[in-house]
Each structure stands twice: as C-alpha cells, then as structure tokens.
C-alpha positions as CSV (number, residue, x, y, z in Angstrom):
1,M,154.0,2.7,86.4
2,M,152.7,5.1,83.8
3,T,149.3,5.4,82.2
4,I,148.1,6.3,78.7
5,I,144.5,7.3,78.1
6,V,143.0,6.4,74.7
7,N,139.3,6.6,73.8
8,G,138.6,7.4,77.4
9,T,140.2,4.2,78.7
10,E,143.2,4.3,80.9
11,Y,145.9,1.8,80.0
12,K,148.6,1.0,82.6
13,V,152.1,0.5,81.3
14,K,154.4,-1.5,83.6
15,F,157.7,-3.1,82.7
16,G,158.6,-6.0,84.9
17,F,161.0,-8.9,85.1
18,N,159.6,-10.7,82.0
19,S,159.7,-7.7,79.8
20,F,163.4,-7.3,80.6
21,V,164.3,-11.0,80.2
22,D,162.1,-12.0,77.3
23,T,162.6,-9.1,74.9
24,D,165.3,-7.1,73.3
25,L,163.4,-3.9,74.1
26,M,166.2,-2.4,76.4
27,E,168.7,-2.6,73.5
28,R,166.2,-1.3,70.9
29,T,165.1,1.6,73.2
30,E,168.8,2.5,73.8
31,A,169.3,2.6,70.0
32,M,166.2,4.7,69.4
33,L,167.1,7.2,72.0
34,K,169.9,8.3,69.7
35,I,167.2,9.6,67.3
36,F,166.6,12.5,69.6
37,D,170.1,13.7,68.9
38,E,169.6,13.7,65.1
39,E,167.1,15.5,62.9
40,L,165.2,13.2,60.6
41,N,165.1,14.2,56.9
42,K,161.9,13.1,55.2
43,D,163.6,12.7,51.9
44,D,166.3,10.5,53.4
45,K,165.4,6.8,53.1
46,F,167.7,5.9,56.0
47,G,166.0,8.5,58.1
48,M,162.6,7.1,57.3
49,A,163.8,3.6,58.1
50,R,164.8,4.9,61.5
51,A,161.4,6.6,62.0
52,K,159.7,3.3,61.1
53,E,161.9,1.5,63.7
54,L,161.0,4.1,66.3
55,F,157.3,3.6,65.6
56,A,157.7,-0.2,65.8
57,C,159.6,0.2,69.0
58,V,156.9,2.3,70.6
59,R,154.2,-0.2,69.6
60,D,156.3,-3.2,70.9
61,L,157.1,-1.3,74.2
62,L,153.4,-0.7,74.8
63,F,152.4,-4.2,73.8
64,V,154.8,-5.6,76.4
65,G,154.0,-2.9,79.0
66,F,150.3,-3.5,78.7
67,Q,150.6,-7.3,79.5
68,K,150.3,-7.2,83.3
69,Y,147.3,-4.9,83.8
70,N,145.5,-4.7,80.4
71,P,146.7,-7.3,78.0
72,V,145.8,-6.9,74.4
73,E,145.5,-9.6,71.7
74,N,148.3,-8.5,69.5
75,K,150.5,-5.7,68.3
76,Q,148.0,-4.6,65.7
77,V,145.6,-3.7,68.5
78,V,148.3,-1.5,70.0
79,G,148.9,0.1,66.6
80,N,145.2,0.9,66.4
81,L,145.3,2.4,69.9
82,L,148.3,4.5,68.9
83,D,146.4,5.8,65.8
84,D,143.5,6.8,68.1
85,Y,145.9,8.3,70.7
86,L,147.5,10.5,68.0
87,D,144.1,11.5,66.5
88,E,142.9,12.6,70.0
89,G,145.7,15.1,70.3
90,T,144.7,18.8,70.2
91,E,146.5,22.1,69.9
92,E,146.2,22.5,73.7
93,N,147.1,18.9,74.4
94,P,149.2,17.5,71.5
95,H,149.9,13.8,71.4
96,D,153.4,13.5,70.0
97,L,154.9,10.1,69.3
98,M,158.4,11.2,70.1
99,E,157.3,12.6,73.4
100,L,155.4,9.4,74.1
101,F,158.5,7.4,73.3
102,G,160.5,9.5,75.8
103,E,157.9,8.8,78.5
104,I,157.9,5.1,77.8
105,A,161.7,4.9,77.6
106,N,161.9,6.7,81.0
107,E,159.4,4.2,82.4
108,L,161.4,1.3,81.1
109,M,164.9,2.5,82.0
110,D,164.3,4.5,85.2
111,S,160.9,3.9,86.8
112,G,160.1,0.2,86.2
113,F,161.7,-3.0,87.2
114,L,165.3,-1.8,86.7
115,K,164.9,1.1,89.2
116,G,164.7,-1.3,92.0
117,L,167.6,-3.3,90.7
118,F,169.8,-0.2,90.5
119,Q,168.7,0.9,94.0
120,A,169.6,-2.5,95.4
121,Q,173.0,-2.4,93.8
122,T,173.8,1.0,95.2
123,E,172.8,-0.1,98.7
124,Q,175.5,-2.9,98.4
125,P,178.6,-1.2,97.1
126,Q,180.8,-4.3,97.3
127,K,178.5,-5.9,94.6
128,K,177.8,-2.8,92.7
129,I,177.5,-3.2,88.9
130,P,178.3,0.0,87.0
131,K,175.0,1.4,85.8
132,D,176.5,2.3,82.4
133,H,176.8,-1.4,81.6
134,L,173.0,-1.9,82.1
135,K,171.4,1.4,81.5
136,A,171.2,3.5,78.3
137,Q,173.3,6.6,78.6
138,K,171.4,9.8,78.2
C-alpha cells in the first residue's frame, strides 16, 4: 500500500480484487507506461491527447485506489486533490505527475493485489501462468 499526502492529509492507496476485476485500469496503465518511452511534443495534438489520457488515468487510479481506506465522492474530488498536490510541490520536493503515475503504476502492478497472485503462482510451478500474460512489460 502506498500513501500520498495532500493538504496535510494522508491518503492510502490500495488496489485490491475489486479494482482489478471491476475496471480496465490494468490495460490503461500498461498503455500509459509506454509514454515514458516517448517524448511528448506540446505542439503535437496526438501527444497532447496522450498526456490528457495519462492525467485521466492517474485520476482514475487514485479514485479506485482510495476506495478502501479513504473513499471520495467522485473523480472531480480526486482531480481537485491532484491540483493541490501539484501546487504543494517545491524545488526541494517537486510533485511531478509522471513520477506519481510511476509510483501508482508500481503499486498497481507490483505491490498490490497482483503481487500475491504472482507469488502464489510461482510457488506452484505446475499451475504457473506466465507473468507476461498478466503483467505489463517494463
């Protein structure tokens, strides 16, 4: 489980069974991870569309990740928290959206619910499912 602090309040982010089954966030996150390999061009409309999708993905991930320990009303609340989070960044402690996305993606893919699933599969080799079928390649 990871935490994010906004306006002096600690928000726990946990991805569990429901976040895996009830959303398409795994697939969206996998697609967004590819942005790290490409440089966005601010004059490129396609690049801006990808940036917008990244921002929407971060907001959706946090909305789902907040539900167990600190549920919020809607995604607009999360968007407002993200505005505040970014505003709180300083030169010594910058708050970068791409870095936050990386941390959230790591939580979703490697540290949350799926980590236990992958560990259970490796303990039973006869039933092992290849990780590359379930997990985003990095």
